[in-house]
C-alpha positions in Angstrom: 0.0 0.0 0.0 1.2 3.5 -0.8 1.9 5.7 2.2 0.1 9.0 1.7 0.3 12.3 3.5 -2.1 15.3 3.1 -1.1 18.9 3.9 -2.5 22.3 3.1 -0.4 24.6 0.9 -0.2 28.3 1.1 -3.1 28.9 -1.4 -6.2 28.6 0.7 -8.3 26.7 -1.9 -5.7 24.1 -2.9 -4.8 20.9 -1.1 -2.0 18.5 -1.8 -2.4 14.7 -1.5 1.0 13.4 -2.4 2.4 9.8 -2.4 6.1 9.0 -2.6 7.0 12.7 -3.4 9.1 14.9 -1.1 8.0 18.3 -2.6 5.5 18.8 -5.4 3.7 22.1 -5.7 0.9 23.2 -8.1 3.2 25.8 -9.5 5.5 23.2 -11.1 2.7 21.1 -12.6 3.3 19.1 -14.9 7.1 19.3 -14.9 7.3 17.4 -11.7 6.8 14.1 -13.4 10.0 14.1 -15.4 12.1 16.0 -12.8 11.2 13.8 -9.8 11.3 10.3 -11.5 13.1 10.5 -14.8 13.0 7.2 -16.6 12.0 4.9 -13.7 9.4 2.2 -14.4 6.4 2.7 -12.1 3.5 0.4 -11.4 0.3 1.9 -10.1 -2.6 -0.1 -8.6 -6.1 0.8 -9.6 -7.3 0.6 -6.0 -4.5 3.0 -4.9 -5.5 5.6 -7.4 -9.2 5.3 -6.7 -8.6 5.5 -3.0 -6.5 8.7 -3.4 -9.2 10.3 -5.6 -11.9 9.3 -3.2 -10.0 10.9 -0.3 -9.4 14.1 -2.3 -13.1 14.4 -3.2 -14.0 13.8 0.5 -11.8 16.7 1.5 -13.1 18.9 -1.2 -16.7 18.0 -0.5 -16.2 18.9 3.2 -15.4 22.5 2.4 -18.0 24.8 4.0 -17.4 27.4 1.3 -19.1 25.4 -1.5 -22.9 25.7 -1.1 -23.8 23.3 -3.8 -21.4 21.3 -6.0 -22.1 22.2 -9.7 -19.5 20.1 -11.5 -16.1 18.5 -11.4 -13.1 19.0 -13.7 -10.1 16.8 -13.6 -6.7 17.6 -15.2 -4.6 14.5 -15.6 -0.9 14.4 -16.5 0.2 10.9 -17.2 3.9 9.8 -17.4 4.6 7.6 -20.4 6.5 5.0 -18.3 3.6 4.3 -16.0 2.4 0.7 -15.9 -0.9 -0.4 -14.3 -1.8 -3.3 -12.0 -5.3 -4.7 -11.2 -7.0 -2.5 -13.8 -10.6 -3.5 -14.8 -11.5 -0.3 -16.8 -10.3 2.8 -18.4 -8.5 5.7 -16.6 -11.6 7.8 -17.0 -13.7 5.1 -15.3 -11.2 5.0 -12.4 -11.4 8.8 -12.0 -15.2 8.7 -12.1 -15.4 5.9 -9.6 -13.3 7.7 -7.0 -15.1 11.0 -7.4 -18.7 9.7 -7.5 -18.2 7.6 -4.4 -17.9 10.9 -2.4 -19.4 13.6 -4.5 -22.4 11.8 -6.1 -23.5 11.6 -9.7 -22.3 15.0 -10.9 -20.9 16.0 -14.3 -17.2 15.2 -14.6 -15.0 16.6 -17.3 -11.5 15.0 -17.7 -8.5 16.6 -19.6 -5.4 14.6 -20.4 -1.7 15.4 -21.0 0.9 12.7 -21.7 4.5 13.6 -20.8 7.8 11.9 -20.1 8.0 10.4 -16.6 6.8 7.6 -14.5 3.9 8.9 -12.3 0.4 10.2 -12.6 -0.6 13.7 -11.4 -4.1 14.9 -11.1 -5.8 18.2 -10.2 -9.4 17.7 -9.1 -11.7 20.7 -9.1 -15.1 21.0 -7.6 -17.0 24.1 -8.5 -19.7 25.8 -6.5 -23.0 25.5 -8.4 -24.1 28.8 -6.8 -21.1 30.7 -8.1 -20.1 29.4 -11.5 -17.2 30.8 -13.4 -18.0 33.1 -16.3 -16.1 32.6 -19.5 -15.5 34.6 -22.7 -13.4 34.0 -25.8 -12.1 36.7 -28.1 -10.1 36.3 -31.3 -7.9 39.4 -31.2 -5.7 40.8 -34.0 -2.0 40.5 -33.4 -1.7 44.2 -32.8 -4.6 44.4 -30.4 -3.9 45.1 -26.7 -5.0 42.3 -24.3 -5.0 44.7 -21.4 -7.3 47.2 -23.2 -9.7 44.4 -24.1 -9.8 43.0 -20.5 -10.3 46.4 -18.9 -13.0 47.3 -21.4 -14.8 44.0 -21.2 -14.6 42.5 -17.7 -16.2 45.4 -15.6 -19.3 45.4 -17.8 -19.5 41.6 -18.3 -18.9 40.6 -14.7 -19.3 43.6 -12.5 -18.4 42.0 -9.2 -15.7 42.8 -6.6 -12.6 40.8 -5.5 -12.6 38.8 -8.7 -10.0 36.4 -9.9 -9.3 36.8 -13.7 -7.9 33.9 -15.6 -6.4 34.5 -19.0 -5.6 31.8 -21.6 -3.5 33.3 -24.4 -2.4 31.7 -27.6 -2.8 28.1 -28.9 -6.2 27.9 -30.6 -9.7 28.8 -29.3 -10.4 25.6 -27.4 -6.9 25.5 -26.0 -7.2 29.1 -24.8 -10.3 28.3 -22.9 -8.7 25.4 -21.1 -5.7 27.5 -20.2 -7.9 30.2 -18.8 -9.5 27.6 -16.5 -6.2 26.2 -15.4 -4.8 29.7 -14.8 -7.3 30.2 -12.0 -5.5 27.5 -10.0 -2.1 29.1 -10.1 -0.7 30.7 -6.9 -2.3 34.1 -6.1 1.0 35.9 -5.8 0.5 39.2 -7.6 1.5 41.2 -4.5 4.9 39.5 -4.4 5.4 40.1 -8.1 4.6 43.9 -7.8 7.0 44.1 -4.8 9.9 42.6 -6.6 9.1 43.5 -10.2 8.0 41.2 -13.0 10.5 38.7 -14.5 8.7 37.7 -17.8 6.0 38.7 -20.2 3.3 36.9 -18.2 4.2 38.7 -15.0 4.4 42.0 -16.8 1.0 41.5 -18.3 -0.5 40.5 -14.9 0.9 43.7 -13.3 -0.3 45.9 -16.1 -3.8 44.4 -16.1 -4.1 44.8 -12.3 -3.0 48.4 -12.5 -5.4 49.3 -15.3 -8.3 47.5 -13.6 -7.6 49.5 -10.4 -7.5 52.7 -12.5 -11.0 52.2 -13.8 -12.3 51.1 -10.4 -12.7 47.4 -11.1 -11.7 45.5 -7.9 -9.6 42.4 -8.9 -7.8 40.1 -6.4 -5.4 38.7 -9.0 -4.8 38.2 -12.7 -3.5 34.7 -13.6 -2.2 33.8 -17.0 -1.3 30.6 -18.9 0.0 30.9 -22.5 0.9 28.8 -25.4 2.5 29.4 -28.9 0.1 30.4 -31.6 0.1 31.5 -35.3 1.5 34.9 -35.9 -1.7 36.0 -37.7 -4.0 35.5 -34.8 -4.3 35.9 -31.1 -6.9 33.9 -29.3 -7.6 35.1 -25.7 -9.9 33.5 -23.3 -11.0 35.2 -20.1 -12.6 33.5 -17.0 -13.8 35.4 -14.0 -14.2 33.6 -10.7 -14.7 34.3 -7.0 -11.8 33.0 -4.8 -14.2 30.6 -3.0 -16.0 29.3 -6.1 -13.7 26.4 -6.8 -11.7 24.0 -4.5 -8.7 22.1 -5.9 -7.0 18.9 -4.8 -3.6 17.9 -6.1 -2.6 14.3 -6.3 0.7 12.7 -7.3 1.2 8.9 -7.4 4.4 7.3 -8.2 3.5 3.7 -7.3 5.9 0.8 -6.7 8.9 0.2 -9.1 8.9 -3.5 -10.1 10.5 -5.7 -12.7 9.1 -4.6 -16.1 8.6 -8.2 -17.1 5.7 -8.3 -14.7 3.7 -5.7 -16.6 
């Protein structure tokens, strides 16, 4: 049986449930797979994975900040060297089994990413049905200002206070929407970035957007950004607005037990 520990991380709406990992934070996802385990062969039991997912869903469901669970999103990063033991169904069925045992028969959306490495990493998100995220997609021209579009759009489209803004920039339209969703789970560290100064284009854009939102009187807690390469002739930008308490996130990493590959 895999020994598991659970601990709260600095971001109040994120929990880590980590097995056989010394340090693995949401900020390094999904690079932890290759960096921690390299080319080791890893065997993961179906029962172990389902048990960890069930425990994470139980912790999320116990949150007093979620009035009514509206849905579940799962972001899976699977190492290519993972081997399975005792599997009777698909990975999607394992994920659904663990979640529905605790959270009931709710809509579950699963996203996959396959990377080098030998473990499986999951982020499980339960969303508040009373405070759903709002989403918007815009295909900007390459010369258009992202900051101007956000500042002109967000206050009219979602006129709340203390909002989190998630931006997905680049890729294609569907990829941009997914990145905007994932961005909302990044650390809320804008105060630290402003204090030390931005280090890259994402941080510069976060700071500039925060300042412009403040200038027009739109109260924003943080601006989070995930980006991807895109064609030079287009600039897909997705915007998601959320309340800090609207989603709760559990982070799971399973390495399993290294065994002889001949037993796979």
